[in-house]
C-alpha positions as CSV (number, residue, x, y, z in Angstrom):
1,M,53.7,66.4,74.0
2,M,54.7,65.6,70.4
3,R,53.5,69.0,69.2
4,I,55.6,70.8,71.8
5,L,58.8,69.0,70.7
6,V,58.1,69.6,67.0
7,C,57.6,73.4,67.7
8,L,60.7,73.5,69.8
9,V,62.9,71.9,67.1
10,L,61.3,74.1,64.4
11,G,62.0,77.2,66.5
12,L,65.7,76.2,67.0
13,V,66.2,75.5,63.2
14,V,64.6,78.9,62.2
15,G,66.6,80.8,64.9
16,A,69.9,79.2,63.8
17,A,69.3,79.9,60.1
18,G,68.5,83.5,60.9
19,R,71.7,83.9,63.0
20,L,73.8,82.4,60.2
21,A,72.3,84.7,57.6
22,A,73.1,87.7,59.9
23,E,76.7,86.6,60.3
24,D,77.2,86.4,56.5
25,K,76.1,90.0,56.1
26,K,78.4,91.4,58.8
27,G,81.5,89.8,57.4
28,P,84.3,88.5,59.6
29,L,84.8,90.1,63.0
30,S,87.9,92.2,63.5
31,E,89.9,92.5,66.6
32,K,89.9,95.9,68.2
33,T,92.1,97.1,71.0
34,D,90.2,98.6,73.9
35,S,92.4,100.9,76.1
36,K,90.2,100.1,79.2
37,V,90.9,96.3,79.0
38,D,94.0,94.7,80.3
39,R,96.4,93.4,77.7
40,S,99.5,91.2,78.3
41,I,102.8,90.5,76.6
42,T,105.7,88.2,77.3
43,G,109.2,89.5,76.8
44,H,112.7,90.2,78.2
45,V,113.6,93.1,80.4
46,E,116.0,95.4,78.8
47,K,116.2,98.2,81.3
48,V,114.9,99.0,84.8
49,D,114.7,102.6,85.9
50,A,113.6,102.4,89.5
51,R,113.1,105.6,91.6
52,D,112.2,103.3,94.5
53,E,110.8,99.7,95.0
54,H,107.3,100.6,93.6
55,H,107.9,103.5,91.2
56,G,109.8,103.7,87.9
57,T,109.8,102.5,84.4
58,L,110.5,99.1,82.8
59,A,111.7,98.6,79.2
60,V,110.7,95.3,77.7
61,R,111.4,93.7,74.3
62,A,108.4,91.6,73.5
63,T,108.8,88.2,71.9
64,G,106.7,87.4,68.9
65,A,106.0,88.6,65.4
66,G,106.5,92.3,64.6
67,P,104.3,94.6,62.6
68,G,103.5,93.3,59.1
69,A,103.9,89.6,59.8
70,K,100.1,89.1,59.3
71,D,100.2,90.9,55.9
72,A,102.3,88.2,54.3
73,G,100.4,86.6,51.4
74,K,101.0,83.6,49.3
75,D,103.0,85.5,46.7
76,K,105.3,87.3,49.0
77,P,107.5,85.9,51.8
78,A,106.8,86.9,55.4
79,P,109.0,89.7,56.7
80,P,111.4,88.7,59.5
81,D,110.1,88.9,63.0
82,K,110.9,92.2,64.7
83,P,110.3,92.5,68.4
84,Y,108.2,95.2,69.8
85,H,109.7,97.5,72.4
86,Y,107.5,98.7,75.3
87,T,108.2,101.1,78.1
88,F,105.9,100.5,81.0
89,R,105.2,102.9,83.8
90,V,105.2,101.2,87.2
91,D,103.5,102.7,90.2
92,D,102.2,101.5,93.6
93,K,99.2,99.8,92.0
94,T,101.4,97.5,90.0
95,R,101.9,94.0,91.4
96,L,105.4,92.6,91.1
97,L,105.4,88.8,91.3
98,T,107.8,85.9,91.3
99,A,107.3,82.9,89.0
100,Q,105.4,81.2,91.7
101,G,103.0,84.1,92.1
102,K,104.3,85.5,95.3
103,D,105.3,89.2,95.9
104,L,108.7,90.0,94.6
105,E,111.0,91.2,97.4
106,R,112.6,94.6,96.9
107,G,110.3,95.3,94.0
108,L,111.9,97.1,91.0
109,K,115.3,97.1,92.8
110,N,115.4,93.3,92.9
111,P,118.4,92.0,90.8
112,L,116.4,89.1,89.5
113,L,114.4,91.5,87.4
114,A,117.3,92.7,85.2
115,R,117.4,90.6,82.0
116,A,114.6,88.4,83.2
117,E,111.8,87.0,81.0
118,V,108.6,88.5,82.2
119,R,104.9,88.6,81.6
120,V,103.4,92.0,81.8
121,V,99.7,92.8,82.2
122,F,99.0,96.4,81.2
123,I,96.5,99.0,80.0
124,D,97.0,101.8,77.5
125,H,96.5,105.4,78.7
126,T,96.0,108.2,76.3
127,P,96.0,111.7,77.7
128,K,92.9,113.8,77.0
129,A,93.2,116.1,74.1
130,G,92.0,119.1,76.0
131,G,94.0,118.3,79.1
132,K,96.4,120.6,81.0
133,G,99.7,121.6,79.4
134,A,102.2,118.9,80.0
135,E,99.6,116.1,80.2
136,A,98.3,116.8,76.7
137,D,101.7,116.7,75.1
138,K,102.6,113.2,76.5
139,P,102.3,110.3,74.1
140,R,100.3,107.2,74.8
141,Q,101.6,105.4,77.9
142,H,101.5,101.8,78.9
143,L,100.6,101.4,82.6
144,A,101.7,98.1,84.1
145,R,99.2,96.4,86.3
146,A,101.1,93.1,87.0
147,I,104.7,92.0,86.2
148,Q,105.5,88.4,86.8
149,L,108.9,86.7,86.4
150,I,108.8,83.7,84.1
151,Q,112.5,83.0,83.9
152,P,114.7,85.1,86.3
153,D,118.0,86.3,84.8
154,K,117.5,84.4,81.5
155,P,119.2,86.4,78.7
156,A,117.3,87.2,75.6
157,P,118.2,85.2,72.5
158,K,120.3,87.1,69.9
159,K,118.6,87.9,66.6
């Protein structure tokens, strides 16, 4: 019984040491954005362009640090936060939710959506390079999968 325990502990120590050595060689892991994985942002609705209750576009100004904020070092000050601007395509697959998680009545035409603070879950869609005429010329699009109100009709802070 004692031999089994000694072998087990020895195996764990050797395995952990090998794993730590492998991590040092790889360097730090970097974050990559996968277009097939859902992403989410929180921001304020700037414009709603609704063709009907379930189709249209939604312009959102995201809250948070803008590009270059992570590049600030010890010698240089951090640049001011600049909000990202996103335009999301909304279709019949997109779920529009209230702050409580229930379906939003009247969808994109609901007056609560204008100027509201929202959380948007989305995926990025890049048209294929060899695609058909108009599809190949379109830039990368953000397809909204879920839009949930956080604070209805709460105006964005002035910057």
